[in-house]
C-alpha positions, 0 to 999 in steps of 0.5 A: 524487436520490441517497440519503444513507445516511451520510458519504461519503469523497471520493477525496482523503480515501481517498488520504490514508488510503492514504498514511498507512497506507503511511507508517506500515507502512513505518516500522513494518516497514522493508520487505517480503519475498516468495518467488519461484519460480525453477526447477521440474524434474520427472523422472519422479515426482520434482519439484524446485523452487527458491524464492528469498526476496527482501527489499525494504528501504524507506528511512525518508524514504519512510515519513516523506514518505508520512505528510506527504503523507497528512496534507496531503491529509487537511487540504485542504478538499474542494469540494462540488459541487451537482448 
């Protein structure tokens, strides 16, 4: 018999929360950036590295659609299975 320590989120509700979080962050920030190490050269004691900063812009429709999908998944009824 499984122990019930508190409310358990179904995988559907977890996915809904992930979509809502991704959509909200996408609309708030509009994208993200990261640094990519491109080249490294070492000659004797001298080391030179070239890092390139890349930016990925996320369109507004992505954030809005992620919020809509998250909201729909959140309000969908979940099935209870008796084992």
